[in-house]
C-alpha positions in Angstrom: -23.4 -23.0 -17.2 -24.4 -20.7 -14.3 -23.0 -17.6 -16.0 -25.0 -18.5 -19.2 -28.1 -19.0 -17.1 -27.5 -15.5 -15.7 -27.2 -14.1 -19.2 -30.5 -15.7 -20.1 -32.1 -14.1 -17.1 -30.9 -10.5 -17.4 -31.6 -10.4 -21.2 -35.1 -11.7 -20.7 -34.4 -14.7 -22.9 -36.0 -17.3 -20.5 -38.8 -17.9 -23.0 -36.7 -17.6 -26.1 -37.5 -21.3 -26.3 -41.0 -21.5 -25.0 -41.1 -25.4 -25.0 -38.8 -28.0 -23.5 -36.6 -30.0 -24.2 -36.9 -28.7 -27.9 -36.8 -25.2 -28.9 -39.8 -24.1 -31.0 -40.4 -27.8 -31.6 -36.9 -28.3 -33.2 -33.6 -29.5 -32.2 -32.0 -26.5 -34.0 -33.2 -23.1 -32.5 -34.4 -20.3 -34.7 -31.5 -18.0 -35.7 -32.7 -15.2 -33.5 -31.0 -13.6 -30.4 -33.1 -14.7 -27.6 -33.6 -18.4 -28.7 -29.9 -18.6 -29.3 -29.1 -17.3 -25.9 -31.6 -19.7 -24.2 -30.4 -22.6 -26.2 -26.8 -22.1 -25.6 -27.5 -22.5 -21.9 -29.3 -25.7 -22.5 -26.6 -27.0 -24.8 -23.8 -26.3 -22.3 -25.8 -28.0 -19.6 -26.8 -31.1 -21.6 -23.8 -31.6 -23.9 -20.9 -30.5 -21.6 -21.8 -30.4 -17.9 -24.2 -33.3 -17.8 -21.8 -36.0 -19.5 -18.9 -34.8 -17.4 -20.9 -35.0 -14.1 -22.3 -38.4 -15.2 -18.9 -39.9 -16.1 -17.4 -38.6 -12.9 -20.1 -40.3 -10.9 -19.8 -43.5 -12.7 -16.0 -43.6 -12.3 -16.3 -43.0 -8.6 -18.7 -45.8 -8.2 -16.8 -48.3 -10.4 -13.2 -47.5 -9.5 -13.2 -45.8 -6.1 -16.4 -47.0 -4.4 -14.5 -47.9 -1.3 -13.7 -44.2 -0.8 -16.9 -42.7 0.5 -15.4 -39.3 0.6 -15.4 -39.5 -3.3 -18.5 -41.4 -3.9 -20.8 -39.3 -1.8 -20.0 -35.9 -3.4 -20.0 -37.4 -6.8 -23.4 -39.0 -6.3 -24.7 -35.7 -4.8 -23.5 -33.9 -8.0 -25.4 -36.2 -10.2 -28.6 -35.9 -8.1 -28.3 -32.1 -8.1 -27.8 -32.1 -11.8 -30.8 -34.2 -12.4 -32.9 -31.9 -10.2 -31.4 -28.9 -12.0 -32.4 -30.3 -15.4 -36.0 -31.1 -14.2 -36.4 -27.7 -12.6 -35.2 -26.0 -15.7 -37.9 -27.7 -17.7 -40.6 -26.8 -15.2 -39.3 -23.2 -15.2 -39.8 -22.9 -19.0 -43.2 -24.9 -19.1 -44.5 -22.8 -16.2 -43.3 -19.6 -18.0 -40.7 -18.5 -15.5 -42.4 -18.3 -12.1 -40.2 -16.2 -9.8 -39.9 -18.8 -7.1 -38.9 -21.7 -9.3 -36.3 -19.5 -11.2 -34.8 -18.6 -7.8 -34.6 -22.3 -6.9 -33.2 -23.1 -10.2 -30.3 -20.8 -9.5 -29.9 -22.1 -5.9 -29.5 -25.7 -7.2 -27.0 -24.6 -9.9 -24.8 -22.9 -7.2 -25.1 -25.9 -5.0 -23.9 -28.2 -7.8 -20.9 -25.8 -8.4 -20.0 -26.1 -4.7 -20.3 -29.8 -4.7 -18.1 -30.3 -7.7 -15.5 -28.0 -6.1 -15.6 -29.9 -2.9 -15.1 -33.1 -5.0 -12.1 -31.6 -6.7 -10.5 -30.6 -3.3 -10.9 -34.0 -1.7 -9.7 -35.8 -4.8 -6.3 -34.1 -4.3 -6.3 -33.8 -0.5 -8.3 -36.7 1.0 -11.4 -36.7 3.2 -12.8 -33.7 5.0 -11.6 -33.4 8.6 -12.3 -30.9 11.5 -8.7 -29.7 11.1 -7.1 -27.5 13.7 -9.9 -27.4 16.2 -8.0 -29.1 19.0 -4.3 -28.3 18.2 -2.5 -26.2 20.6 0.6 -25.7 18.2 -1.6 -23.5 15.9 -2.3 -19.9 16.6 -5.8 -19.3 18.2 -7.2 -17.4 15.3 -6.0 -20.2 12.8 -7.7 -22.8 15.1 -11.0 -21.0 14.4 -10.4 -20.3 10.8 -12.0 -23.5 9.4 -15.3 -23.0 11.2 -15.3 -19.3 10.3 -14.6 -19.7 6.7 -17.4 -22.3 6.4 -19.8 -20.0 8.1 -18.7 -17.1 5.7 -19.1 -19.5 2.7 -22.7 -20.2 3.8 -23.4 -16.5 4.2 -22.2 -15.9 0.7 -24.6 -18.6 -0.5 -27.4 -16.8 1.4 -26.4 -13.5 -0.3 -26.7 -15.3 -3.6 -30.2 -16.5 -2.6 -31.3 -12.9 -1.5 -30.0 -11.5 -4.7 -32.0 -14.1 -6.6 -35.1 -13.3 -4.6 -34.7 -9.6 -5.4 -35.0 -10.5 -9.2 -37.8 -12.9 -8.6 -39.8 -10.3 -6.8 -39.3 -7.8 -9.5 -37.4 -5.4 -7.2 -34.1 -5.2 -9.2 -34.6 -1.6 -10.3 -36.7 -0.6 -7.4 -33.9 1.5 -5.8 -32.2 4.4 -7.6 -28.9 5.5 -6.0 -26.2 3.7 -4.1 -25.6 3.0 -1.2 -28.9 4.6 -0.2 -32.3 3.9 -2.0 -33.6 7.1 -3.5 -31.7 9.0 -0.6 -33.5 6.9 2.0 -32.0 4.3 4.5 -35.4 2.7 5.1 -37.6 3.2 2.0 -41.3 2.8 2.2 -42.5 0.4 -0.6 -42.2 -3.4 -0.4 -40.1 -3.7 -3.5 -37.6 -1.1 -2.3 -37.3 -2.8 1.1 -36.7 -6.2 -0.6 -34.0 -4.6 -2.7 -32.5 -2.8 0.3 -32.6 -6.1 2.3 -30.2 -7.6 -0.1 -27.9 -4.6 0.5 -28.2 -4.8 4.2 -27.5 -8.6 4.1 -24.4 -7.7 1.9 -23.2 -5.3 4.5 -23.6 -7.6 7.5 -22.5 -10.9 5.9 -19.9 -9.2 3.9 -18.0 -7.8 6.9 -18.0 -11.3 8.5 -16.8 -12.8 5.2 -14.0 -10.1 4.8 -12.9 -10.9 8.3 -12.8 -14.6 7.8 -10.8 -14.1 4.6 -8.4 -11.9 6.4 -7.7 -14.8 8.8 -6.7 -16.8 5.8 -4.3 -14.1 4.5 -2.7 -13.4 7.9 -0.2 -15.0 8.6 1.4 -15.3 5.2 1.8 -18.5 3.2 5.2 -19.5 4.8 4.4 -18.7 8.4 5.1 -21.7 10.7 2.5 -20.7 13.1 -0.3 -21.0 10.7 -0.6 -24.9 11.0 -1.8 -27.3 8.3 1.2 -26.4 6.3 0.3 -28.7 3.4 -2.6 -26.4 2.6 -1.3 -23.1 3.8 -0.2 -21.7 0.5 -3.5 -22.7 -1.2 -5.5 -21.2 1.6 -3.4 -18.0 1.4 -4.1 -17.6 -2.4 -7.7 -18.5 -2.2 -8.3 -16.0 0.6 -6.4 -13.3 -1.4 -8.5 -14.1 -4.5 -11.8 -14.2 -2.6 -11.0 -10.8 -1.0 -10.2 -9.3 -4.4 -13.5 -10.7 -5.9 -15.4 -9.4 -2.9 -14.1 -5.8 -3.4 -14.7 -6.0 -7.1 -18.2 -7.4 -6.6 -19.2 -4.6 -4.3 -17.9 -2.0 -6.9 -19.7 -3.9 -9.7 -23.0 -3.8 -7.7 -22.7 0.0 -7.2 -21.8 0.6 -10.9 -24.8 -1.6 -11.9 -27.2 0.7 -10.0 -25.7 3.8 -11.2 -25.9 2.6 -14.8 -29.6 2.1 -14.6 -29.2 -1.7 -14.2 -27.6 -2.4 -17.6 -28.1 -6.1 -18.6 -24.4 -6.7 -19.2 -23.5 -5.3 -15.7 -26.2 -7.4 -14.1 -24.7 -10.4 -15.7 -21.3 -9.5 -14.5 -22.7 -9.0 -11.0 -24.0 -12.5 -11.0 -20.8 -13.9 -12.5 -18.6 -12.3 -9.8 -21.0 -13.5 -7.1 -20.7 -17.0 -8.6 -16.9 -16.7 -8.7 -16.9 -15.6 -5.1 -19.1 -18.5 -4.0 -16.9 -21.0 -5.8 -13.8 -19.5 -4.2 -15.4 -19.7 -0.7 -16.6 -23.2 -1.3 -13.1 -24.3 -2.3 -11.5 -22.4 0.6 -13.8 -24.0 3.1 -13.1 -27.4 1.7 -9.4 -26.8 1.7 -9.4 -25.6 5.3 -11.2 -28.8 6.3 -8.8 -31.2 4.7 -5.2 -32.1 5.2 -3.1 -33.8 2.5 -2.9 -37.4 3.0 -0.2 -39.9 2.1 -2.9 -42.5 1.4 -2.9 -43.1 -2.3 -6.1 -43.5 -4.4 -6.2 -47.1 -5.4 -8.8 -48.1 -7.9 -10.9 -51.1 -7.1 -10.1 -54.1 -9.3 -13.0 -55.8 -10.9 
């Protein structure tokens, strides 16, 4: 759903269906490219994601209502989805104001993270402040949960700054990479907005890369790492997150050098979403420990 929303945005298909919830007054969109792109996003949201989130929330409340660590994120996911749907309608009816478009993306990314957290706790049990007071864990591993959570929030912040660049019409303001028209501090407002996203990527990115490094070292079988039930998963997610981060930076550079081709802009957003999802899962995994307490559905 998020990736299709990005495709809608970079192809300029946001008003392919100028009305809502119908498309040109019909349930079936016109057989033209932009309406089909826009309607595919709505279809995935309403026919796939929406029912799945609703069923998940209902099952949590009916069968596992005693487990608040399941009920709360399931309920939050449903609330975020409803807000996302309403905001999507407002976005179309108001003819794509930049601030609302950015908020629409922010809610979608928050929904993604909530569902990933729900997935992790469904397998591992409640979130806990793991490792903070344990002396049998290496010092850098004791601080890893807090650092990876901070890094995940920074990645979310990067998503928001990137969305603001698009909302402000500053996407193509800078030619060249890593500088902007050969300048470190360009003069115009649009250029500074664009470069602000690059500066944030540099600062937040270095911190994120270091936090991911803590998850990779020591290796998956190192007994000093602590939280052995999650160690292998943390190692793999940290490795995957590091790879996505590097590819994302390269994709950003290629996007600029290509003249901001729509397909590369869509790839850039897709990779950013993949990195955010990985960081959310990693932060959740670092704050849980596998529990032997089974999930027991509530009878009646």
